[in-house]
C-alpha positions in Angstrom: -136.4 24.9 -43.2 -134.0 24.3 -40.2 -133.7 26.7 -37.4 -130.1 25.9 -36.7 -127.3 26.7 -39.3 -124.3 26.3 -37.4 -123.1 29.6 -39.0 -122.9 31.4 -35.7 -120.9 28.8 -33.8 -117.6 31.0 -33.9 -119.2 34.1 -32.5 -120.4 35.8 -35.9 -123.8 36.3 -37.2 -125.2 37.4 -40.6 -126.8 40.7 -41.5 -129.8 41.0 -43.8 -127.7 41.2 -46.8 -125.3 38.4 -45.8 -122.4 40.4 -44.3 -120.8 38.6 -41.3 -120.1 40.6 -38.2 -119.2 39.6 -34.5 -122.3 38.8 -32.4 -121.4 41.7 -30.0 -121.3 44.3 -32.6 -123.3 47.6 -32.0 -125.6 46.7 -34.8 -126.6 43.5 -33.3 -126.8 45.0 -30.0 -129.3 47.4 -31.4 -131.5 44.9 -33.1 -131.1 42.3 -30.4 -132.5 44.7 -27.8 -135.4 45.9 -30.2 -136.0 42.2 -30.5 -135.9 41.9 -26.7 -138.6 44.7 -26.6 -140.9 43.0 -28.9 -140.8 39.9 -26.8 -141.7 42.0 -23.8 -144.4 43.8 -25.8 -146.0 40.2 -26.5 -146.0 39.5 -22.7 -147.6 42.9 -22.3 -150.3 42.2 -24.9 -151.0 39.0 -23.0 -151.2 40.5 -19.7 -153.2 43.6 -20.8 -155.6 41.6 -23.1 -158.2 42.7 -24.3 -157.4 46.1 -23.5 -155.0 47.9 -26.2 -154.4 44.7 -28.0 -154.7 46.2 -31.4 -152.3 49.1 -30.4 -149.7 46.7 -29.1 -149.8 44.5 -32.1 -149.0 47.5 -34.4 -146.2 48.5 -32.2 -144.9 44.9 -32.3 -145.1 45.1 -36.2 -143.4 48.5 -36.3 -140.7 47.0 -33.8 -140.2 44.1 -36.3 -139.7 46.6 -39.1 -137.2 48.6 -37.1 -135.3 45.3 -36.2 -135.2 44.3 -39.8 -133.9 47.9 -40.9 -131.2 47.7 -38.1 -130.1 44.3 -39.4 -129.4 45.8 -42.9 -126.3 47.6 -43.9 -128.0 50.4 -45.5 -131.3 52.0 -46.1 -130.9 50.9 -49.9 -130.3 47.3 -48.6 -133.4 47.5 -46.4 -135.3 48.8 -49.4 -134.0 45.9 -51.5 -135.4 43.4 -49.1 -138.7 45.4 -49.0 -138.5 46.2 -45.2 -141.1 48.6 -44.4 -139.8 52.1 -43.5 -140.7 53.8 -40.5 -143.0 56.9 -41.0 -144.0 60.2 -39.3 -147.6 58.8 -39.3 -146.3 55.8 -37.2 -145.1 58.4 -34.7 -148.2 60.6 -34.9 -150.3 57.4 -34.3 -148.3 56.8 -30.9 -149.0 60.7 -30.0 -152.7 60.2 -30.8 -152.9 57.1 -28.8 -151.3 58.9 -25.7 -153.8 61.8 -26.1 -156.6 59.5 -26.0 -155.5 57.6 -22.9 -154.5 60.9 -21.2 -158.2 62.0 -21.3 -159.3 59.3 -18.8 -156.2 59.9 -16.3 -155.9 62.2 -13.5 -153.1 64.7 -14.0 -149.7 63.6 -12.5 -148.6 65.5 -9.5 -145.7 63.3 -8.5 -143.2 60.8 -10.0 -144.6 57.4 -9.8 -143.4 54.0 -8.8 -143.8 51.0 -11.1 -146.2 48.3 -10.1 -149.8 47.6 -8.9 -150.9 45.0 -11.4 -149.1 42.6 -13.7 -149.9 44.5 -16.9 -148.9 47.9 -15.3 -145.6 46.4 -14.3 -145.0 44.8 -17.7 -145.7 48.1 -19.4 -143.0 49.7 -17.3 -140.6 47.1 -18.2 -141.3 47.6 -21.8 -140.7 51.2 -21.0 -137.3 50.7 -19.8 -136.2 48.1 -22.4 -137.4 50.5 -24.9 -135.2 53.2 -23.4 -132.3 50.7 -23.6 -133.0 50.1 -27.2 -133.1 53.7 -27.9 -129.6 54.1 -26.3 -128.3 51.4 -28.4 -129.7 52.8 -31.7 -128.3 56.0 -30.9 -124.8 54.5 -30.2 -125.1 52.8 -33.5 -126.0 56.1 -35.1 -122.7 57.5 -34.2 -121.0 54.7 -36.1 -123.3 54.5 -39.2 -126.2 56.2 -41.0 -129.4 55.4 -39.2 -132.9 56.8 -40.3 -133.6 59.4 -37.5 -137.3 58.4 -37.7 -136.3 55.0 -35.8 -134.8 57.1 -32.9 -137.8 59.4 -32.8 -140.2 56.3 -32.8 -138.3 54.5 -29.9 -138.4 57.8 -28.0 -142.0 58.4 -28.5 -142.8 54.7 -27.8 -141.3 54.8 -24.4 -143.5 57.8 -23.6 -146.5 55.8 -24.9 -145.6 53.0 -22.7 -145.5 55.1 -19.5 -149.0 56.5 -20.4 -150.1 53.0 -21.2 -149.0 51.8 -17.9 -151.1 54.6 -16.1 -154.1 53.9 -18.3 -153.8 50.0 -17.7 -153.8 50.9 -13.9 -156.9 52.9 -14.5 -158.8 50.2 -16.3 -157.9 47.7 -13.4 -158.7 50.3 -10.7 -155.3 50.6 -9.4 -154.1 54.1 -8.3 -150.7 55.4 -9.2 -148.2 54.9 -6.3 -146.5 58.2 -5.9 -142.7 58.4 -5.2 -142.0 59.9 -1.7 -138.3 60.7 -1.6 -138.1 60.9 2.0 -139.6 57.5 2.4 -136.6 55.7 0.8 -134.1 57.4 3.1 -135.7 56.6 6.4 -133.7 54.3 8.6 -135.0 51.7 11.0 -134.7 52.7 14.7 
């Protein structure tokens, strides 16, 4: 099977069922951002290894299913291609993972700045790309019928990634860096 098809050379691409749309269509933006998110999750898995690898792989598999569902014109079309549905259980799994990690963490007293370790920074990058993916899906949902569980999953996933960043910092002995609003406004003398 060849990777290149030449069918996209004029700025269009095919959806799951074969419908052709412009490459800047809201649907392509949505699933393209989910795909970008999945790639960032792969880097997080590499940087975080061996911590949380199973959780990250499960998230990546769910993101692949979300991208595939977004690439279908309808829920019926996704079902015809046997694309896995997003379930309430997948969202509950994220919540349970957050609750388990939270037990190891000090309560937050400030907003925190991303950074401190490559895995922590990558988790924050994943969080922000996840928020963008969520915005793209919400935008698409204004134009067409989107499973609300997709939006809920992405919303909860960004929360999980914040907790995961803090937990990875904990595992690597890196303290949260609190945001000090006055520090950024100081001017040099």
